[in-house]
PDB file of N, CA, C and O in Angstrom, chain B, residues numbered from 101:
ATOM      1  N   MET B 101      16.205  22.803  88.804  1.00  0.00           N
ATOM      2  CA  MET B 101      17.221  21.843  88.414  1.00  0.00           C
ATOM      3  C   MET B 101      17.296  21.781  86.897  1.00  0.00           C
ATOM      4  O   MET B 101      16.355  22.138  86.188  1.00  0.00           O
ATOM      5  N   SER B 102      18.428  21.325  86.433  1.00  0.00           N
ATOM      6  CA  SER B 102      18.640  21.245  85.004  1.00  0.00           C
ATOM      7  C   SER B 102      19.688  20.191  84.703  1.00  0.00           C
ATOM      8  O   SER B 102      20.395  19.718  85.593  1.00  0.00           O
ATOM      9  N   LEU B 103      19.773  19.838  83.442  1.00  0.00           N
ATOM     10  CA  LEU B 103      20.739  18.855  82.977  1.00  0.00           C
ATOM     11  C   LEU B 103      21.675  19.501  81.968  1.00  0.00           C
ATOM     12  O   LEU B 103      21.373  20.556  81.410  1.00  0.00           O
ATOM     13  N   ILE B 104      22.813  18.857  81.740  1.00  0.00           N
ATOM     14  CA  ILE B 104      23.746  19.289  80.700  1.00  0.00           C
ATOM     15  C   ILE B 104      24.161  18.077  79.878  1.00  0.00           C
ATOM     16  O   ILE B 104      24.057  16.939  80.334  1.00  0.00           O
ATOM     17  N   ILE B 105      24.625  18.329  78.679  1.00  0.00           N
ATOM     18  CA  ILE B 105      25.156  17.283  77.813  1.00  0.00           C
ATOM     19  C   ILE B 105      26.662  17.466  77.762  1.00  0.00           C
ATOM     20  O   ILE B 105      27.153  18.556  77.472  1.00  0.00           O
ATOM     21  N   THR B 106      27.392  16.395  78.045  1.00  0.00           N
ATOM     22  CA  THR B 106      28.850  16.476  78.081  1.00  0.00           C
ATOM     23  C   THR B 106      29.440  16.384  76.675  1.00  0.00           C
ATOM     24  O   THR B 106      28.731  16.110  75.707  1.00  0.00           O
ATOM     25  N   GLN B 107      30.739  16.617  76.581  1.00  0.00           N
ATOM     26  CA  GLN B 107      31.462  16.569  75.311  1.00  0.00           C
ATOM     27  C   GLN B 107      31.498  15.167  74.701  1.00  0.00           C
ATOM     28  O   GLN B 107      31.938  15.003  73.563  1.00  0.00           O
ATOM     29  N   ASP B 108      31.040  14.153  75.444  1.00  0.00           N
ATOM     30  CA  ASP B 108      30.998  12.787  74.919  1.00  0.00           C
ATOM     31  C   ASP B 108      29.874  12.596  73.908  1.00  0.00           C
ATOM     32  O   ASP B 108      29.801  11.552  73.260  1.00  0.00           O
ATOM     33  N   CYS B 109      29.001  13.581  73.763  1.00  0.00           N
ATOM     34  CA  CYS B 109      27.865  13.513  72.849  1.00  0.00           C
ATOM     35  C   CYS B 109      28.336  13.222  71.422  1.00  0.00           C
ATOM     36  O   CYS B 109      29.308  13.807  70.945  1.00  0.00           O
ATOM     37  N   ILE B 110      27.623  12.298  70.743  1.00  0.00           N
ATOM     38  CA  ILE B 110      27.962  11.956  69.358  1.00  0.00           C
ATOM     39  C   ILE B 110      26.884  12.447  68.383  1.00  0.00           C
ATOM     40  O   ILE B 110      26.866  12.040  67.222  1.00  0.00           O
ATOM     41  N   ASN B 111      25.993  13.316  68.853  1.00  0.00           N
ATOM     42  CA  ASN B 111      24.935  13.887  68.006  1.00  0.00           C
ATOM     43  C   ASN B 111      24.041  12.815  67.385  1.00  0.00           C
ATOM     44  O   ASN B 111      23.717  12.874  66.198  1.00  0.00           O
ATOM     45  N   CYS B 112      23.655  11.853  68.187  1.00  0.00           N
ATOM     46  CA  CYS B 112      22.844  10.746  67.681  1.00  0.00           C
ATOM     47  C   CYS B 112      21.384  11.141  67.463  1.00  0.00           C
ATOM     48  O   CYS B 112      20.639  10.409  66.810  1.00  0.00           O
ATOM     49  N   ASP B 113      20.966  12.290  68.003  1.00  0.00           N
ATOM     50  CA  ASP B 113      19.609  12.813  67.828  1.00  0.00           C
ATOM     51  C   ASP B 113      18.543  12.018  68.574  1.00  0.00           C
ATOM     52  O   ASP B 113      17.365  12.089  68.224  1.00  0.00           O
ATOM     53  N   MET B 114      18.932  11.278  69.576  1.00  0.00           N
ATOM     54  CA  MET B 114      17.946  10.519  70.360  1.00  0.00           C
ATOM     55  C   MET B 114      17.259  11.399  71.401  1.00  0.00           C
ATOM     56  O   MET B 114      16.078  11.202  71.686  1.00  0.00           O
ATOM     57  N   CYS B 115      17.964  12.345  71.960  1.00  0.00           N
ATOM     58  CA  CYS B 115      17.440  13.142  73.069  1.00  0.00           C
ATOM     59  C   CYS B 115      16.485  14.254  72.647  1.00  0.00           C
ATOM     60  O   CYS B 115      15.471  14.484  73.306  1.00  0.00           O
ATOM     61  N   GLU B 116      16.797  14.937  71.567  1.00  0.00           N
ATOM     62  CA  GLU B 116      16.026  16.120  71.179  1.00  0.00           C
ATOM     63  C   GLU B 116      14.524  15.860  71.049  1.00  0.00           C
ATOM     64  O   GLU B 116      13.738  16.613  71.625  1.00  0.00           O
ATOM     65  N   PRO B 117      14.094  14.835  70.325  1.00  0.00           N
ATOM     66  CA  PRO B 117      12.645  14.632  70.182  1.00  0.00           C
ATOM     67  C   PRO B 117      11.953  14.164  71.466  1.00  0.00           C
ATOM     68  O   PRO B 117      10.728  14.236  71.565  1.00  0.00           O
ATOM     69  N   GLU B 118      12.712  13.692  72.434  1.00  0.00           N
ATOM     70  CA  GLU B 118      12.129  13.208  73.689  1.00  0.00           C
ATOM     71  C   GLU B 118      11.821  14.328  74.678  1.00  0.00           C
ATOM     72  O   GLU B 118      11.054  14.120  75.618  1.00  0.00           O
ATOM     73  N   CYS B 119      12.397  15.502  74.487  1.00  0.00           N
ATOM     74  CA  CYS B 119      12.255  16.592  75.454  1.00  0.00           C
ATOM     75  C   CYS B 119      10.879  17.256  75.346  1.00  0.00           C
ATOM     76  O   CYS B 119      10.564  17.842  74.310  1.00  0.00           O
ATOM     77  N   PRO B 120      10.058  17.175  76.394  1.00  0.00           N
ATOM     78  CA  PRO B 120       8.732  17.783  76.345  1.00  0.00           C
ATOM     79  C   PRO B 120       8.761  19.310  76.430  1.00  0.00           C
ATOM     80  O   PRO B 120       7.766  19.967  76.124  1.00  0.00           O
ATOM     81  N   ASN B 121       9.881  19.865  76.838  1.00  0.00           N
ATOM     82  CA  ASN B 121      10.018  21.316  76.991  1.00  0.00           C
ATOM     83  C   ASN B 121      10.763  21.973  75.830  1.00  0.00           C
ATOM     84  O   ASN B 121      10.981  23.184  75.832  1.00  0.00           O
ATOM     85  N   GLU B 122      11.147  21.177  74.848  1.00  0.00           N
ATOM     86  CA  GLU B 122      11.942  21.667  73.718  1.00  0.00           C
ATOM     87  C   GLU B 122      13.189  22.413  74.187  1.00  0.00           C
ATOM     88  O   GLU B 122      13.564  23.444  73.629  1.00  0.00           O
ATOM     89  N   ALA B 123      13.817  21.866  75.220  1.00  0.00           N
ATOM     90  CA  ALA B 123      15.009  22.486  75.804  1.00  0.00           C
ATOM     91  C   ALA B 123      16.299  22.016  75.145  1.00  0.00           C
ATOM     92  O   ALA B 123      17.361  22.579  75.411  1.00  0.00           O
ATOM     93  N   ILE B 124      16.233  21.006  74.298  1.00  0.00           N
ATOM     94  CA  ILE B 124      17.431  20.455  73.668  1.00  0.00           C
ATOM     95  C   ILE B 124      17.488  20.883  72.206  1.00  0.00           C
ATOM     96  O   ILE B 124      16.515  20.749  71.465  1.00  0.00           O
ATOM     97  N   ALA B 125      18.646  21.400  71.809  1.00  0.00           N
ATOM     98  CA  ALA B 125      18.841  21.822  70.420  1.00  0.00           C
ATOM     99  C   ALA B 125      20.306  21.623  70.045  1.00  0.00           C
ATOM    100  O   ALA B 125      21.174  21.521  70.912  1.00  0.00           O
ATOM    101  N   MET B 126      20.562  21.571  68.762  1.00  0.00           N
ATOM    102  CA  MET B 126      21.936  21.428  68.288  1.00  0.00           C
ATOM    103  C   MET B 126      22.702  22.705  68.564  1.00  0.00           C
ATOM    104  O   MET B 126      22.254  23.798  68.216  1.00  0.00           O
ATOM    105  N   GLY B 127      23.864  22.562  69.195  1.00  0.00           N
ATOM    106  CA  GLY B 127      24.743  23.695  69.459  1.00  0.00           C
ATOM    107  C   GLY B 127      25.799  23.786  68.372  1.00  0.00           C
ATOM    108  O   GLY B 127      25.585  23.316  67.254  1.00  0.00           O
ATOM    109  N   LYS B 128      26.944  24.390  68.694  1.00  0.00           N
ATOM    110  CA  LYS B 128      28.024  24.533  67.712  1.00  0.00           C
ATOM    111  C   LYS B 128      28.566  23.183  67.257  1.00  0.00           C
ATOM    112  O   LYS B 128      28.804  22.972  66.068  1.00  0.00           O
ATOM    113  N   SER B 129      28.761  22.265  68.213  1.00  0.00           N
ATOM    114  CA  SER B 129      29.331  20.975  67.837  1.00  0.00           C
ATOM    115  C   SER B 129      28.569  19.776  68.412  1.00  0.00           C
ATOM    116  O   SER B 129      28.659  18.671  67.877  1.00  0.00           O
ATOM    117  N   ILE B 130      27.834  19.987  69.480  1.00  0.00           N
ATOM    118  CA  ILE B 130      27.043  18.919  70.095  1.00  0.00           C
ATOM    119  C   ILE B 130      25.683  19.475  70.496  1.00  0.00           C
ATOM    120  O   ILE B 130      25.463  20.686  70.485  1.00  0.00           O
ATOM    121  N   TYR B 131      24.776  18.571  70.851  1.00  0.00           N
ATOM    122  CA  TYR B 131      23.492  19.023  71.353  1.00  0.00           C
ATOM    123  C   TYR B 131      23.700  19.727  72.692  1.00  0.00           C
ATOM    124  O   TYR B 131      24.606  19.383  73.452  1.00  0.00           O
ATOM    125  N   GLU B 132      22.849  20.717  72.969  1.00  0.00           N
ATOM    126  CA  GLU B 132      22.933  21.472  74.212  1.00  0.00           C
ATOM    127  C   GLU B 132      21.547  21.550  74.844  1.00  0.00           C
ATOM    128  O   GLU B 132      20.531  21.483  74.152  1.00  0.00           O
ATOM    129  N   ILE B 133      21.521  21.692  76.155  1.00  0.00           N
ATOM    130  CA  ILE B 133      20.274  21.832  76.888  1.00  0.00           C
ATOM    131  C   ILE B 133      20.161  23.256  77.406  1.00  0.00           C
ATOM    132  O   ILE B 133      21.060  23.751  78.086  1.00  0.00           O
ATOM    133  N   ASP B 134      19.062  23.906  77.084  1.00  0.00           N
ATOM    134  CA  ASP B 134      18.785  25.257  77.583  1.00  0.00           C
ATOM    135  C   ASP B 134      18.360  25.110  79.048  1.00  0.00           C
ATOM    136  O   ASP B 134      17.267  24.622  79.336  1.00  0.00           O
ATOM    137  N   THR B 135      19.219  25.531  79.956  1.00  0.00           N
ATOM    138  CA  THR B 135      18.954  25.343  81.380  1.00  0.00           C
ATOM    139  C   THR B 135      17.742  26.128  81.866  1.00  0.00           C
ATOM    140  O   THR B 135      17.161  25.790  82.898  1.00  0.00           O
ATOM    141  N   ALA B 136      17.359  27.157  81.148  1.00  0.00           N
ATOM    142  CA  ALA B 136      16.174  27.936  81.517  1.00  0.00           C
ATOM    143  C   ALA B 136      14.885  27.176  81.191  1.00  0.00           C
ATOM    144  O   ALA B 136      13.837  27.446  81.777  1.00  0.00           O
ATOM    145  N   LEU B 137      14.966  26.230  80.257  1.00  0.00           N
ATOM    146  CA  LEU B 137      13.780  25.467  79.862  1.00  0.00           C
ATOM    147  C   LEU B 137      13.724  24.070  80.470  1.00  0.00           C
ATOM    148  O   LEU B 137      12.640  23.506  80.617  1.00  0.00           O
ATOM    149  N   CYS B 138      14.869  23.509  80.823  1.00  0.00           N
ATOM    150  CA  CYS B 138      14.927  22.142  81.333  1.00  0.00           C
ATOM    151  C   CYS B 138      14.330  22.043  82.736  1.00  0.00           C
ATOM    152  O   CYS B 138      14.706  22.780  83.648  1.00  0.00           O
ATOM    153  N   THR B 139      13.391  21.112  82.879  1.00  0.00           N
ATOM    154  CA  THR B 139      12.776  20.831  84.191  1.00  0.00           C
ATOM    155  C   THR B 139      13.042  19.404  84.622  1.00  0.00           C
ATOM    156  O   THR B 139      12.439  18.922  85.581  1.00  0.00           O
ATOM    157  N   GLU B 140      13.948  18.714  83.916  1.00  0.00           N
ATOM    158  CA  GLU B 140      14.229  17.302  84.129  1.00  0.00           C
ATOM    159  C   GLU B 140      12.947  16.478  83.990  1.00  0.00           C
ATOM    160  O   GLU B 140      12.772  15.460  84.660  1.00  0.00           O
ATOM    161  N   CYS B 141      12.061  16.933  83.112  1.00  0.00           N
ATOM    162  CA  CYS B 141      10.796  16.269  82.764  1.00  0.00           C
ATOM    163  C   CYS B 141       9.787  16.219  83.909  1.00  0.00           C
ATOM    164  O   CYS B 141       8.837  15.438  83.868  1.00  0.00           O
ATOM    165  N   GLU B 142       9.992  17.045  84.920  1.00  0.00           N
ATOM    166  CA  GLU B 142       9.047  17.090  86.036  1.00  0.00           C
ATOM    167  C   GLU B 142       7.663  17.469  85.510  1.00  0.00           C
ATOM    168  O   GLU B 142       7.509  18.446  84.777  1.00  0.00           O
ATOM    169  N   GLY B 143       6.678  16.690  85.891  1.00  0.00           N
ATOM    170  CA  GLY B 143       5.321  16.910  85.432  1.00  0.00           C
ATOM    171  C   GLY B 143       4.985  16.159  84.155  1.00  0.00           C
ATOM    172  O   GLY B 143       3.823  16.116  83.750  1.00  0.00           O
ATOM    173  N   TYR B 144       5.983  15.570  83.518  1.00  0.00           N
ATOM    174  CA  TYR B 144       5.778  14.797  82.289  1.00  0.00           C
ATOM    175  C   TYR B 144       6.099  13.322  82.487  1.00  0.00           C
ATOM    176  O   TYR B 144       5.302  12.449  82.142  1.00  0.00           O
ATOM    177  N   TYR B 145       7.285  13.053  83.050  1.00  0.00           N
ATOM    178  CA  TYR B 145       7.763  11.686  83.225  1.00  0.00           C
ATOM    179  C   TYR B 145       8.313  11.523  84.645  1.00  0.00           C
ATOM    180  O   TYR B 145       8.568  12.504  85.344  1.00  0.00           O
ATOM    181  N   ASP B 146       8.488  10.272  85.052  1.00  0.00           N
ATOM    182  CA  ASP B 146       9.045   9.995  86.380  1.00  0.00           C
ATOM    183  C   ASP B 146      10.527  10.327  86.473  1.00  0.00           C
ATOM    184  O   ASP B 146      11.042  10.597  87.558  1.00  0.00           O
ATOM    185  N   SER B 147      11.209  10.307  85.336  1.00  0.00           N
ATOM    186  CA  SER B 147      12.627  10.638  85.289  1.00  0.00           C
ATOM    187  C   SER B 147      12.910  11.303  83.936  1.00  0.00           C
ATOM    188  O   SER B 147      12.095  11.200  83.020  1.00  0.00           O
ATOM    189  N   PRO B 148      14.046  11.977  83.802  1.00  0.00           N
ATOM    190  CA  PRO B 148      14.354  12.667  82.551  1.00  0.00           C
ATOM    191  C   PRO B 148      14.376  11.721  81.347  1.00  0.00           C
ATOM    192  O   PRO B 148      15.109  10.732  81.337  1.00  0.00           O
ATOM    193  N   ALA B 149      13.572  12.035  80.344  1.00  0.00           N
ATOM    194  CA  ALA B 149      13.471  11.197  79.144  1.00  0.00           C
ATOM    195  C   ALA B 149      14.769  11.168  78.356  1.00  0.00           C
ATOM    196  O   ALA B 149      15.126  10.135  77.788  1.00  0.00           O
ATOM    197  N   CYS B 150      15.475  12.280  78.314  1.00  0.00           N
ATOM    198  CA  CYS B 150      16.714  12.333  77.531  1.00  0.00           C
ATOM    199  C   CYS B 150      17.769  11.379  78.093  1.00  0.00           C
ATOM    200  O   CYS B 150      18.499  10.739  77.336  1.00  0.00           O
ATOM    201  N   ILE B 151      17.843  11.288  79.399  1.00  0.00           N
ATOM    202  CA  ILE B 151      18.795  10.371  80.031  1.00  0.00           C
ATOM    203  C   ILE B 151      18.437   8.932  79.679  1.00  0.00           C
ATOM    204  O   ILE B 151      19.320   8.113  79.425  1.00  0.00           O
ATOM    205  N   ALA B 152      17.154   8.626  79.662  1.00  0.00           N
ATOM    206  CA  ALA B 152      16.699   7.264  79.375  1.00  0.00           C
ATOM    207  C   ALA B 152      17.071   6.805  77.966  1.00  0.00           C
ATOM    208  O   ALA B 152      17.326   5.619  77.755  1.00  0.00           O
ATOM    209  N   VAL B 153      17.107   7.722  77.004  1.00  0.00           N
ATOM    210  CA  VAL B 153      17.380   7.322  75.618  1.00  0.00           C
ATOM    211  C   VAL B 153      18.826   7.533  75.176  1.00  0.00           C
ATOM    212  O   VAL B 153      19.205   7.070  74.100  1.00  0.00           O
ATOM    213  N   CYS B 154      19.626   8.207  75.960  1.00  0.00           N
ATOM    214  CA  CYS B 154      21.011   8.490  75.576  1.00  0.00           C
ATOM    215  C   CYS B 154      21.854   7.206  75.586  1.00  0.00           C
ATOM    216  O   CYS B 154      21.997   6.568  76.629  1.00  0.00           O
ATOM    217  N   PRO B 155      22.410   6.827  74.429  1.00  0.00           N
ATOM    218  CA  PRO B 155      23.197   5.589  74.381  1.00  0.00           C
ATOM    219  C   PRO B 155      24.570   5.692  75.038  1.00  0.00           C
ATOM    220  O   PRO B 155      25.203   4.669  75.300  1.00  0.00           O
ATOM    221  N   LEU B 156      25.038   6.905  75.307  1.00  0.00           N
ATOM    222  CA  LEU B 156      26.375   7.082  75.890  1.00  0.00           C
ATOM    223  C   LEU B 156      26.365   7.575  77.327  1.00  0.00           C
ATOM    224  O   LEU B 156      27.425   7.770  77.921  1.00  0.00           O
ATOM    225  N   ASP B 157      25.187   7.777  77.889  1.00  0.00           N
ATOM    226  CA  ASP B 157      25.090   8.322  79.247  1.00  0.00           C
ATOM    227  C   ASP B 157      25.874   9.617  79.389  1.00  0.00           C
ATOM    228  O   ASP B 157      26.598   9.805  80.367  1.00  0.00           O
ATOM    229  N   CYS B 158      25.732  10.508  78.418  1.00  0.00           N
ATOM    230  CA  CYS B 158      26.474  11.768  78.452  1.00  0.00           C
ATOM    231  C   CYS B 158      25.609  12.944  78.888  1.00  0.00           C
ATOM    232  O   CYS B 158      25.982  14.099  78.679  1.00  0.00           O
ATOM    233  N   ILE B 159      24.463  12.662  79.487  1.00  0.00           N
ATOM    234  CA  ILE B 159      23.604  13.712  80.026  1.00  0.00           C
ATOM    235  C   ILE B 159      23.634  13.571  81.542  1.00  0.00           C
ATOM    236  O   ILE B 159      23.384  12.495  82.086  1.00  0.00           O
ATOM    237  N   GLU B 160      23.942  14.670  82.208  1.00  0.00           N
ATOM    238  CA  GLU B 160      24.088  14.621  83.669  1.00  0.00           C
ATOM    239  C   GLU B 160      23.547  15.881  84.318  1.00  0.00           C
ATOM    240  O   GLU B 160      23.357  16.895  83.648  1.00  0.00           O
ATOM    241  N   PRO B 161      23.298  15.824  85.624  1.00  0.00           N
ATOM    242  CA  PRO B 161      22.804  17.011  86.328  1.00  0.00           C
ATOM    243  C   PRO B 161      23.822  18.152  86.307  1.00  0.00           C
ATOM    244  O   PRO B 161      25.031  17.933  86.386  1.00  0.00           O
ATOM    245  N   LEU B 162      23.305  19.359  86.198  1.00  0.00           N
ATOM    246  CA  LEU B 162      24.140  20.549  86.275  1.00  0.00           C
ATOM    247  C   LEU B 162      24.522  20.761  87.730  1.00  0.00           C
ATOM    248  O   LEU B 162      23.654  20.800  88.603  1.00  0.00           O
ATOM    249  N   ASN B 163      25.806  20.898  87.994  1.00  0.00           N
ATOM    250  CA  ASN B 163      26.256  21.056  89.393  1.00  0.00           C
ATOM    251  C   ASN B 163      26.170  22.472  89.839  1.00  0.00           C
ATOM    252  O   ASN B 163      26.507  22.781  90.982  1.00  0.00           O
TER     253      ASN B 163
END
């Protein structure tokens, strides 16, 4: 499983430092999640840390 960041991202930098897998990085215009690295924080937290800190709720599961 993996997460994605939608175009609603405002580059607030809240999510990147929370990722234990270093799967979040700045893309061309918004932060992006490397789906090969994202584990939705399994083994680290009970739920994805990036979702918990995102002020706009713009991080969602990849369909």
